[in-house]
C-alpha atoms as one frame of an Amber mdcrd trajectory, in Angstrom:
protein
  -2.196  -5.091  27.833  -3.288  -6.038  24.219  -0.371  -6.427  21.619  -0.550
  -6.195  17.807   1.926  -7.348  15.334   1.841  -4.621  12.542   3.608  -6.874
   9.999   4.821  -5.620   6.026   3.999  -8.689   3.402   5.340  -7.137   0.530
   3.977  -5.768  -2.603   1.743  -9.188  -3.215   3.964 -12.355  -4.077   4.406
 -14.101  -0.930   7.935 -14.797  -1.767   8.558 -11.533  -0.703   7.854 -12.317
   2.346  10.550 -11.505   4.702  12.009 -14.088   7.362  10.939 -11.733  10.032
   7.692 -11.624   8.614   7.155 -15.363   8.968   8.323 -15.429  12.224   5.997
 -12.568  13.378   3.060 -14.212  12.042   3.361 -17.039  14.071   3.816 -15.196
  17.016   0.167 -14.510  16.183  -2.952 -16.088  17.969  -5.811 -13.610  15.899
  -5.141 -12.049  12.558  -7.417  -9.478  11.518  -7.991  -9.677   8.127  -9.639
  -6.162   6.439 -12.961  -7.028   4.316 -13.050  -4.060   1.641 -15.830  -5.613
  -0.480 -16.262  -7.642  -3.467 -14.255  -5.238  -5.963 -11.165  -5.740  -3.645
 -11.674  -9.438  -2.993  -8.817 -10.563  -3.718  -6.474  -8.383  -1.965  -8.051
 -10.388   0.982  -7.794 -13.711  -0.554  -3.652 -13.050  -0.759  -3.472 -12.079
   2.703  -5.457 -15.480   3.505  -3.009 -17.361   1.126  -0.103 -16.200   2.910
  -1.191 -16.992   6.362  -2.220 -20.342   5.062   1.268 -20.771   3.604   3.435
 -19.502   6.633   1.453 -19.944  10.037   2.622 -23.011  11.361   0.585 -22.851
  14.325  -3.252 -22.601  14.994  -4.625 -19.553  15.075  -8.459 -17.677  14.362
  -9.150 -15.280  11.647 -11.237 -12.163  12.778 -12.767  -9.832   9.586 -12.634
  -6.034  10.163 -15.321  -4.429   7.465 -13.486  -1.377   6.137 -15.629   1.331
   5.936 -15.910   3.494   3.104 -14.259   6.853   2.288 -16.762   9.762   1.130
 -15.484  11.700  -1.733 -12.958  14.265  -0.872 -14.293  17.354  -2.369 -12.404
  20.406  -1.021 -11.333  19.050   2.443  -9.329  15.825   1.409  -7.834  16.149
   5.153 -11.050  16.398   7.109 -12.789  13.350   5.149  -9.753  11.061   5.446
  -9.649  12.107   9.074 -13.621  11.104   9.535 -12.743   8.151   7.499  -9.417
   7.051   9.999 -11.866   7.735  12.637 -14.392   5.375  11.517 -11.755   2.777
  11.035 -10.553   3.162  14.587 -13.881   2.615  15.918 -14.057  -0.466  14.026
 -10.370  -1.740  15.175 -11.223  -0.578  18.576 -13.869  -2.929  19.064 -12.805
  -5.618  17.725  -9.476  -5.471  19.701 -11.606  -5.692  22.874 -14.188  -8.365
  21.740 -11.487 -10.436  19.877  -7.879  -9.996  21.089  -7.351 -10.827  25.024
  -4.934  -9.245  27.163  -1.996 -11.537  26.790  -2.244 -12.687  23.257  -0.894
 -11.399  20.152  -3.053 -10.076  17.224  -1.808  -9.554  13.587  -2.437  -6.859
  10.988  -1.183  -7.727   7.798   0.010  -4.460   5.868   0.454  -4.156   1.630
   4.235  -3.367   0.785   5.892  -1.387   4.352   3.761  -0.208   7.381   5.265
   3.242   7.430   5.247   3.938   3.545   1.423   5.201   2.035  -0.294   3.088
   4.781  -2.308   4.613   7.740  -2.859   1.794   9.965   0.042   2.895  12.325
  -2.200   6.321  12.571  -4.938   3.985  13.561  -4.160   2.111  15.852  -2.248
   4.839  17.558  -5.734   6.511  17.634  -7.098   3.775  19.016  -4.332   3.815
  21.987  -5.363   7.193  22.382  -9.005   6.721  23.172  -8.170   4.565  26.047
  -7.458   0.990  25.012  -4.507  -0.366  26.468  -2.546  -1.455  23.001   0.879
  -2.051  22.522   2.600  -2.712  19.019   5.651  -4.233  17.260   6.523  -3.007
  13.466   7.714  -5.681  10.814   8.861  -3.805   7.679   8.208  -5.454   4.587
   9.165  -4.816   1.033   7.573  -2.039  -0.807   5.945  -1.253  -4.367   8.928
   1.318  -4.600  11.598  -1.291  -4.346   9.741  -3.867  -6.605   9.271  -1.669
  -9.140  12.606  -0.419  -9.296  13.466  -4.310  -9.368  11.126  -5.760 -12.380
  12.392  -2.399 -14.649  16.388  -2.952 -13.672  16.740   0.740 -12.279  18.652
   1.884  -9.373  15.961   4.616  -7.806  18.124   7.400  -7.659  20.827   8.799
 -10.418  24.185   9.182  -8.768  24.713  11.880  -5.922  20.744  12.327  -6.380
  17.387  12.295  -4.502  14.168  10.467  -5.319  11.108  12.318  -3.777   8.079
  10.281  -3.152   5.053  11.892  -3.361   1.139  11.414  -4.845  -1.071  12.037
  -7.716  -2.831  14.540  -5.640   0.709  16.358  -5.303   1.649  15.904  -8.827
  -1.099  17.820 -10.366   0.656  20.593  -9.417   3.511  19.911 -11.763   6.930
  18.179 -11.750   8.148  19.295  -8.762  10.765  21.952  -8.959  14.651  21.059
  -8.792  13.650  17.347  -8.729  15.277  14.474 -10.856  13.653  11.737  -9.683
   9.859  11.269  -8.427   8.345   8.185  -7.416   4.305   8.749  -7.785   1.827
   6.827  -5.435  -2.179   6.791  -4.867  -2.668   8.347  -8.711  -6.150   7.374
  -9.272  -6.517  10.074 -12.213  -3.240   9.554 -13.845  -1.760  12.660 -13.322
   0.843  12.720 -15.159  -1.338  13.515 -18.062  -1.455  17.086 -16.845   2.464
  17.289 -16.851   4.738  18.731 -19.244   6.187  15.224 -20.892   8.827  16.600
 -22.932  11.896  15.382 -20.934  10.511  13.066 -18.594  10.690   9.051 -18.733
   8.404   6.998 -17.085   8.650   3.345 -14.973   5.481   1.882 -14.828   4.070
  -0.989 -12.808   0.563  -2.044 -11.948  -0.217  -5.143  -9.635   3.205  -5.831
  -8.592   4.087  -8.912  -6.860   1.064 -10.607  -8.519   0.605 -13.164 -11.393
  -1.315  -9.917 -12.906   1.667  -7.631 -13.214   2.035  -5.206 -15.804   5.007
  -2.921 -16.646   6.001  -0.171 -18.987   8.583   2.200 -19.908   9.693   4.778
 -22.045   9.581   8.759 -22.545   6.308   9.887 -20.955   5.403  11.542 -24.480
   5.293   8.270 -26.171   3.791   5.694 -23.939   1.425   7.575 -21.588  -1.819
   6.633 -24.102  -0.270   2.852 -23.442  -0.208   3.946 -19.950  -3.757   5.084
 -19.351  -5.379   2.802 -21.935  -3.674  -0.879 -20.285  -4.825   0.984 -17.124
  -8.236   1.239 -17.674  -8.330  -2.195 -19.282  -6.813  -4.125 -16.177  -9.043
  -2.076 -14.100 -12.146  -2.952 -15.819 -10.811  -6.937 -16.001  -9.913  -7.082
 -12.317 -12.451  -4.945 -10.664  -9.329  -2.775  -8.626  -6.113  -2.009  -9.328
  -3.021  -0.686  -7.270  -0.105   1.265  -9.550   2.938   2.994  -8.914   5.739
   4.543 -11.210   8.550   6.401 -11.220   9.045   9.572 -13.483  12.425  10.914
 -14.286  14.031  13.596 -16.206  15.556  12.104 -19.262  19.481  11.928 -19.828
  20.532  15.301 -21.854
């Protein structure tokens, strides 16, 4: 039986690593590091820094090349399923070649593995394909938690829920009956496509890294600034990871 440790490593700052995550990494014999190309090389380097800082035993690293996802078009789920299938095939091959039975492999996942990350789905797909595989999940501090901490706000108002959604869903409009909405995976600035009059935005990019950027205010007042700053940062860094909270302004 091959064994995996799926470790949530927080939103970018090594100081956000939990004690449990550090202990898990020190059980690993092999650390599998995704390679998403030059554009996101900084993300691999951050993973390497975390390993160098916290792992106190001999270990080795194996690179997993991550294939590009095809444009979503009108079949988003189909495109994602195909993409996950190709990633799972890479995992299956490398686990068979590089992870002997009885040893522990580690996958380092940004934020928390259970929140808008597909690692758990992909390793389940590998096991369903016939590889004897078991894993443990170590939770991490998510970008949502860090966003609230950086803006010094609670995520919810008293007695009210918080909805977590994506930019793809937000384009249909601010969800009816909701007070506070967290938006993730928004590459197209979907907040520009909804009526801004009664909304506030708390936006953050590169949370937990040296490049962290924060903007907050009434959406009607700061939407242009968020869009401009985001575009500048992406050109400069070559990549961007951001999230934001939209909330109805108090009357």
